[in-house]
N, C-alpha and C positions, 0 to 999 in steps of 0.2 A: 279432708281437702277434696272440694267437689270436681267434677271433671273440666269446667273451666279454669279453676285455678293449676290443675296438672296439666293441662294443654299450655297454658300461661309459662308457667315453670319449665316445661321439657324444651319449648319453643327458645326461649330465653337462654338455655341452656345450650342451646346449637347455634344462637347467634342468627337466628332467622325473624326476620319482619313479620311485620300481620298480613301485609302484603305478599311476601313470598310465601307464606302459610296457604293465603287463600289462592293464589293461582297454580300452587302444586295439589290443591286438596280439592279442586275443579269450583272455587266461589269465584262468584265474579269481582267482588270486592273487599276490601280490606276490613269493612262494617261488618260482614259476616263473622270474621274471626273474632273481634272486639267484643260482639254481643255475648258470642259463646264465653269468652276469656271471661267475662263480668259476669255471669250469671247463670252461663248452662243454655242460654235459648237459644232456639232455630237450629239446635243441634241435631238431624236426623238420624236415625239410626244407621242407613245407609252411608252416610258420612265418615264413620266413626273411623272406620278401616282405611279411608282414604286419607283423614287426617294422622292415623298411626305409622299409615306406611312413609308420609310427608315426613313426620316428626323420629323417623326412623326406630320406632317402637311398636307395643303390639297394642290391639284391642284391650286385651285384657289391662296394661298397664294404665291406658287411661281411663278406664273404667274403676282404677283405683283396687281392682282384686288382686294385683300383684304388685310387688315393691321393685321386681328387676325391669330395668328401662330395656336392658338390651333386645336388640330388634334378630331377626333371622340373617340380617347383615352382619351384624355386629358378631356375629357366631360364626358365620363363612369368612370375617375379616381376621378374627381369631385364630380359626382352625387352619385358612386357607394362606392367610396373608391381604394387605389390603388391594393389593393388585386384583385379586380373586374379586373381592368385593365390586372393585371400579368395571370390572368387566360385567357383571352381574347387571350392576347400576346402569351400565350402558345398554345391554341387552334389553333390559327393560321398558327404554327407551323407543325401541325398535319394535315398528309393526309385525305381523305373523310373515309378511314374505322379506323381511327383515332379519328376523332373528330365524329363520332357515337358513339364508343366505350366511350367517355370521356361523352359525352350528356347522354350517359346510367348511366352510375356511378354517375353522377351528380345528375340525378331524382332517384337513387336508396337512395343516402343518405340524400335524402327530406323525406323520410320516416322512418327515423332512430331518434328517440326524442333527442338523444344526441347532432345531430348537428344541430336541428332547433332552431330557433328563437324561444322566446317567444311571443306566439302569443294568442290574444282576442278568449277566447272560441265560437264558432258559436253554436246559440241556435236551437235546431234540436224539432221540434212541435210533440207531444204526437201524435201519432198516432191514439189515441181513439177519440182526441179531434178533429171532422171534421169541426172543423167551419171556420176554413182556406182556405173552399173549398166553403162556402156560397159567392157567388156572389157579388160584392161592389154596381153592377147596374145592373136590370134587367128589360125585358120590355116583356110586352106580344105582341105577333105579331097584327099588326093592320091590315095587308091588308086580313086578313082573319078572319071568326068567328072560337075562340077557345072554343072547348065545355070542360062540365068538366072530360070526359073520355080522353080527348087530355092533360090535366091538369094532371091527375091521370098518365097516361102516363110519363109524361117528371119527376115529384115526383119520382115515383120509377126509372127511370133511373139513376137519381141523387144520390137517398139514396141506391144503388147497391156499 
């Protein structure tokens, strides 16, 4: 199967018209998509990625290098749910300013208890209990002779 046939088959699987695909991939008319599907003509290398994105697959699949149609979006949907995929698709429609604002709002929502998932509480150590500061293993220096005064100084330093 050549690239034109693969594109046509994938487009039909998704129920997308040639007009829709042309618009999503940045072409002016459906005739460009028709030419590509008929014999692969008029498909510059730079447009393969745009068409793959519009068909929710990878350029490798369109080129016939892999059999798997799964796209990064399908991976997100299967891993995190379709809502995550919808968020990414919407996010991708925003310009840079909009993306920054969307990210800011999501970060704000994470701090609102009403919107957070139930999570296991993290145990915070008692600040009066300093046992967590005790080294697991410590060795006295062997390259010099350590005096009692040096030991006292080190102990005083760690006790502060």
